N, C-alpha and C positions, 0 to 999 in steps of 0.2 A: 446734276448731271444736265447737259443738254447744253445748246447755243455751240460756237464755232470752238471755244477753251477746255479742257477738262476739266478745269476748273469755271464755272460759274458764280455769278453773283445772283442770287434766287431773287426771287419780284413776291407780290403778293400773289397769292391763287397756286403759286407752283410750292413744290415738294422738300424744303433743306434735306438735304443727309447730316450736316455736320456745320462745321464754325471755321473759321481759320483764326492755325495758331499763331500767336506771335515767338510761344518760347515753348515748343513740344519737348516733351518726356523723351520720347522716342520719333526720329526721323528716318521712316521709311525714304527709301533710294534718296537719301542724303548723298550721294555723288551725281547727283544729276546738277544742273545749270536753272537760274531762274525758277526753280519748284516754287508753289504754295502750299506749306502744311497744314492740313487738313487734320481737326479734331471730330472724329465719329464717336467718340465714345467718352464718358466721364466729365468731370468739373473743370469748366473752363471760361473764361471771361467772353461774354459775348454782345454785341452793339446790340440794342434795344432803344426802338422808337416810339415814347408816350409812357405813360404809369403802366407798372408791374406792383405785383404784388408777390411774396414769397410764395412760392406753390402755384401761381399761374402756369400754365400752360403756353409755351411759344411757337410760333410758328412764322414763317417769312414774310417779311413785311418790306416796305420801299426800302433803297439805295442799298441792300445786301444786306441790311439790317433784320433785327426780329419785332414782333410786335407780339401781345397779348392775344391770344387765340380768342376770335368769338364761335359761335354756335356752325356758321357759316364755313368755317374753315378749319373746326376743332378735329378733323381727322388726318389732317395734316399735322399734328405737331410735331414735334424734332428736339425739344427741349423741357425742363421746366425751371424758372425761376427760383435761386435761392436764396435771393436777396430783391427787398422792396424798393422804389423810387418813386416821388409823385413829380420828376423831372417830364414837362413833355417832350424834351428834346431830344437829341441824338446823345446817349451814352452806353458808360459798360457797366456790365452787372455781371455777377457770377452765375452762373447757369451749371444746371448738366446735362448733355446730350445722351439722349434715350439710344 
């Protein structure tokens, strides 16, 4: 929430409220043109930057991705990783939006 649009990519230090969903189970306001579907709760694929382990809390990261929470941003947790990855690059993992 913020910026000039209703949906804005989050960045480090900001609180994310959900993740963009490519295949939503329910499309609220589906009659609107050009809308972006946002998963606010539940199990969804999430773009993550850096390594992550199953159970890690996720916070907003760079370029609209999520990163593993550090003590500095722990309170901004919006999801929990449901799988692990040692890949340092941007990748998609399964997570649960809180």
